[in-house]
N, C-alpha and C positions, 0 to 999 in steps of 0.2 A: 408658680414659685412667685414671676416677679409680679405679676399680677394684684396677688396676696400683700407682696410689701408696697407698693403702689396705695391701697388701700389703706394700709395701716399707715404710712404718711398723711395722705389724705386726714383721717381719723385728727392725726395726734395737730396737722395743722391747723381743723377746725378748734381742740380742744383749747389748744394757746390763744387761737384768733378770742376765744368767747372767755378765759382763762380774767382778761381784767376787768370785764362785765360781774364777775362773781365775787371777785374781791373787791369792787367797788362795794359805797354803801348803798343805806335802801334810800331813796330821794320824793319825798310826797310834796303831798302840798297843807298848809297848816295853817291856825289863825291865831294871831295874838293876841289874847284874851285879857294879858293883866304883865303892864312892865311897871317894876320899879328900876330905880337908880340913885347910888346915891355913895360916896367912899371911904364915909364911916359906916362902922357896923350897923345892923339892922334882922328885923326880922324879917323870914319873908310870909308872903300870906298868895293862896289862889283862891280866887274870886270863885263862887254859886257858877253852875250855867245850868239849860234847861236842853233835851234836846225830846225831840217826840217826829215819828214817823206816822202816816196816815194811810191805808192802804183799801182799798171800795172794789166792789166788784156788782158792775150796774147792766142788768139786763132789759132793751127794752125791743117793744115789737107795733109795729105800726102797720094802723087800717088807711082805710081809706081816707077819715078825716078828723083820726084822733092816732096819738100815741101813748102808749100805756108802757110805764118804765116801775123797775122795781130792783135792789140789789140791800147793799151791806156795805162800813163803812166799819172796821177796826183801827184805831190810833194808840197808840202804846209810844210810851214815851220815862224819861228820869230826870230827877235833878238829883243837885248833888249842893250841897251846903257851904257856902266858906268855909278855907281851913286855916290855920298856923302850922307850918313846919316847921319840923323842931328843933331845926337849927338858924345858925345867924352867918350870913353875906355880905360880902360889900363890892360893889360892883353894879353891870348890868345885871339885870335876871327878868327875866320872860318864861309866864308862862303859855304853853302852847296847843291848844286842843287840835288832837290828833283824830284821824276823820276816822278812828273808830271807837273815838269819845272819849278816850283818858287824855289825861292832859301828862305835859312832858316842861318838868323845870327846868333851865338851864341856863347856867349862869358865867357871865363875862367878867374877870380884871381887868384895868386899866394894865396896860403894856407899858413898858419903860427901860432902860438901862440904867443898870445898875451904878449911877457912878458919883449918889451922891447928892444927887439935884434932881430935880422937878425937871429940866430945860426939854429933855430926852420923852417925855409921860407922852400915851396918847391914850387917851380913852377908848374905850369899845364902841364900837356902831353900830347903833341900832337902827331898824327900820320905822319910818315914820305910818308906814302902810302897815295894814292888819292882816292879808292875804300874803306870806312871803311860802318858800320851797324851802325845804333845810334833807341835808343829806346826812341822815344820822349814822355815824361808822364808829360802832369801838363805844369809845364813853365822850365823845365828842359829837356834837351836832353842828353843823355848817351852817346858817343862814345863806340866801338868796332873799333880793328883792329889787325892784326895776327901780332907775334912778330915773330914767330919760323917759320924754313925753312919749317914745314908740314903743317903750317898752323891751327898746337890744339893748340899752346899757343895766347891766345889773352892777349890785354892794353887795358885799359877803362878812361873815368876820364870822370868826368856829368861837361854839361856845362849849362848855363843859355843862354834861348830864349831870342833874343833881338828882333827878326822880324819875320815874312815870308811876303817877296815880292816877288807881283804878276809879271807875265812875262811885 
């Protein structure tokens, strides 16, 4: 009986230890393919992009004085045209190319304390690099990018996900 209780306790400890991982957001590497920033309203657009992959299968046979090779190659790809998104936004808007080829459109509006003036106003941080990491959690996307030469110091900003566009 005591052995069973210890096993149950050990399983509970493992479950509680894994709970933060299960409840955390999904982190992935993405590429910024479009940046827009304006404090007045504008219509957002997503640029077109192309992706292709090639698979090759080659067989070679060597003789004493020659090599004979034969094989096949297949290339698959897709392209999407630029498109205007059907809503108006303010602030910083980024189009992020996800690893599966979809585009996530995220937006961040300047933050300020409502005191009747713009003294405490802070613009959203925007990465100046194209390759960043993003943690998607609920309807938010927290962007991370390096700001030091060794890549150890990171900057971050939280954006709202406006939509995810399929290929």
